[in-house]
N, C-alpha and C positions, 0 to 999 in steps of 0.2 A: 350526567357528567359531575355533578356536584358530589355524589356518592363516590365516584373514583377518586376525586381530589382529596376528599375525606380519608380514604383508605391510603392513598398515597402519603398524605400527611402523617398518618399513624405509623406507617412503616418507616418513614424517614426519621421519625423520632427514636426509633429503636436502634441503638447502638450497633448491636450484632447484626441486625438486618442490613443496616447501612454499610457495615464494614464487608459483609458478603457481597453486596451489590458492587462496592468499589473494587474488590477482588476480581469479580467476574468481567466488570468492564476493563480493567487493566489487562486481564488474560485476553479478551477479545481484541483490544488495541495491539497487543503483542502479536497475535496471530495475523491480523490485518497488516502489520508492518513487515512481518516475516515473508507473507505472500507477496507484497509490493516489492521487496528486495529481490526475491526469487524470479519475479516477473521482469524486473529491470536487469538482472543479470542474464536471463534468456535473451531479452532484446539486444543487449550488448554482444552476446555470443553470435546471434543472428547477423548483426551488423558487421562483426569482425569476419565472419565466414564470407559475407557478401563482397566485402572489401577485398579479401583474398582472392575471390573469384573474378575480380576485375570490374564489379559493379561500380558505376560512378557514384560519387559522394551525394550528389543531389537526389538521386533515386534511393539511396539508402536513408537519407534524412526523412524522405516522404514515406518511405515504407515503415520505419521504426519510430519516427518522432523525436529521434535524437537530434541534437544541434550539429551543424556542420563541424563545429570545432571538436565535439565529442567524437564524431566519426573519424576525423582526420587524425586524432590521438590514438586511434586503435592500431595495433600492429598486425 
């Protein structure tokens, strides 16, 4: 474990390596954020469709995890 910590400290001292790491982490976070947004969009679409089909709001909230107010605001 000490050897790993030593290597990590060496790498974190290198500005180029640290910059590369930070860029990769930002890209990873951006991808996760886009995926979360797409997932939420799909959930909202399903909730809207369910509401249009006449499903009651309580069932939609249980199904999707959206709040009652979010479901009621869908057209």
